[in-house]
Structure formats: structure tokens, C-alpha cells
KOLVOTOR-518650 format. One record per residue (C-alpha): x, y, z. Coordinates in steps of 0.25 Angstrom, whole numbers, plus 5000, padded with zeros to 4 digits. Layout:
XYZ...
This chain:
487050254886487450104890488450064900489749964896489449884909490549874920491749774916491949704930493149644933493449534943494749524951495649474962496249574968495649694974496849804965496449814949496949884940496149924928496849984915495249974908495749894898496349904883496550064882495650084897495950184906497450194916497350064923497150114939497150014950495750004957495749934974494449854973494049904988494149764996492649805002491749824986492649714978492549784968493249934961492949984948493650064939493550204939493950204922493350114916492150064926492849904926492449854938493549774946492649634954493649574964493449424961492749344975493749284983494949374980495949414993495649554997497149574998497649674992
């Protein structure tokens, strides 16, 4: 059984919205922890990574 490769999206902020794309899932807002610099969507496993040099302000 092959697993699809996880989508990784670089973002400028620490709060992001994910809806899984067209026909995906309900929109959820995710908070990226400062200490990790990334968060995964609990619905689609898309990984959001804060771009290097992005401000830690919310």
C-alpha cells in the first residue's frame, strides 16, 4: 500500500486556515507553535511551515 506524499506549504504567519482544497474538508484555523515552526492539519495532514525570517508576532 503506497501513501501519498504529504503536502508542505510555507506560510508567512503563525495562524493559518486549511480547507483541504476543492471539495476537501471544513475550514479549520490552525495555530503554529513558535517552538516548532510547523503544524499539520488534522483532516488532510497538510503540513504548514513558517518561512525562515517570518515575524513571530501574531
